[in-house]
C-alpha positions as CSV (number, residue, x, y, z in Angstrom):
1,M,33.5,-30.5,30.8
2,V,29.8,-30.7,30.4
3,K,29.6,-26.8,30.4
4,S,32.2,-26.5,27.7
5,V,30.4,-29.1,25.5
6,L,27.1,-27.3,26.0
7,M,28.7,-24.0,25.2
8,A,30.3,-25.3,22.0
9,L,27.0,-26.9,21.0
10,T,25.1,-23.6,21.6
11,M,27.7,-21.7,19.5
12,L,27.4,-24.2,16.7
13,V,23.6,-23.9,16.7
14,V,23.8,-20.1,16.7
15,M,26.3,-20.0,13.8
16,A,24.3,-22.5,11.8
17,G,21.3,-20.3,12.1
18,Y,23.2,-17.3,10.6
19,A,24.5,-19.4,7.8
20,N,21.0,-20.7,6.8
21,A,19.6,-17.2,6.9
22,S,22.2,-15.8,4.5
23,Q,21.4,-18.1,1.5
24,D,18.7,-20.5,0.3
25,P,19.9,-24.1,0.7
26,T,17.6,-25.3,-2.1
27,A,19.0,-22.8,-4.8
28,P,21.4,-24.1,-7.4
29,L,25.1,-23.5,-6.9
30,G,26.2,-20.1,-8.0
31,W,22.7,-18.8,-8.4
32,Q,21.9,-15.2,-7.4
33,A,18.5,-13.7,-7.1
34,P,17.6,-11.3,-10.0
35,A,17.8,-7.6,-9.2
36,K,14.4,-6.1,-8.3
37,K,12.9,-3.8,-10.9
38,Y,11.4,-0.7,-9.5
39,T,8.6,0.8,-11.7
40,T,7.1,4.2,-11.2
41,K,3.4,4.3,-10.6
42,K,1.7,6.0,-13.4
43,A,-1.1,8.4,-12.4
44,R,-4.4,7.9,-14.1
45,L,-5.8,10.5,-16.3
46,P,-8.1,12.8,-14.3
47,D,-11.9,12.4,-14.7
48,L,-13.6,15.6,-16.0
49,Q,-16.8,16.0,-14.1
50,G,-17.8,19.6,-14.8
51,I,-16.9,23.0,-16.1
52,V,-18.3,26.1,-14.3
53,C,-17.8,29.6,-15.7
54,V,-18.8,32.8,-14.1
55,E,-18.2,35.7,-16.4
56,R,-14.6,35.2,-17.5
57,A,-13.4,33.0,-14.6
58,C,-13.8,29.3,-15.1
59,T,-13.3,26.4,-12.7
60,V,-13.1,22.8,-13.6
61,I,-14.0,19.8,-11.5
62,L,-11.4,17.1,-12.0
63,N,-11.5,14.0,-9.7
64,N,-14.0,15.7,-7.4
65,V,-11.5,18.6,-6.9
66,P,-12.2,22.2,-8.2
67,V,-9.2,23.4,-10.3
68,E,-8.6,26.7,-11.9
69,L,-6.4,27.4,-15.0
70,G,-2.8,26.5,-14.2
71,G,-3.9,24.3,-11.3
72,R,-2.6,20.8,-10.7
73,V,-4.4,17.5,-9.9
74,S,-2.8,14.0,-9.8
75,G,0.4,15.4,-11.4
76,Y,-1.5,17.0,-14.4
77,T,-1.6,20.7,-15.1
78,L,-4.8,22.4,-16.4
79,T,-3.7,24.4,-19.4
80,E,-6.8,25.2,-21.4
81,I,-10.5,25.5,-20.6
82,K,-13.3,25.6,-23.3
83,D,-17.0,25.3,-23.1
84,D,-17.1,21.5,-23.6
85,Y,-13.5,20.3,-23.0
86,V,-10.3,21.0,-21.1
87,T,-6.7,20.4,-21.9
88,V,-4.3,18.9,-19.3
89,T,-0.5,18.4,-19.7
90,R,2.1,16.3,-17.9
91,G,5.7,15.6,-18.9
92,G,5.4,17.5,-22.2
93,K,2.3,15.6,-23.3
94,Q,-1.2,16.9,-23.7
95,W,-4.6,15.3,-23.3
96,R,-8.0,16.7,-24.2
97,L,-10.7,15.7,-21.7
98,V,-14.2,16.1,-23.2
99,L,-17.1,16.9,-20.9
100,F,-19.7,14.7,-22.7
101,A,-19.3,11.7,-25.0
102,D,-19.7,12.4,-28.7
103,E,-22.3,9.8,-29.1
104,V,-25.4,10.4,-27.1
105,K,-27.9,7.6,-27.4
106,T,-31.6,8.5,-27.1
107,Y,-34.3,5.9,-26.9
């Protein structure tokens, strides 16, 4: 008799544990948690650190990585190299990265 009462009590405790884990007892009736929104992480625009040209071959330093024409870094493709700027593309959009700022302050 005592064994059956203990067994029934144990089963009741186990079942109550599963019931509490399935829903929040403090939530309003009929309430459902909102669906989680997944956002894609946007890659930051690469940092242009240098342009090195030897004869006709040029290499660009983007985010501390040497990249040649057509190369990729952080999801961006290097499409154009000039003396003082480069052009990178991603997803059909273009960005011009300038080597030096237009306004150079001298004191």
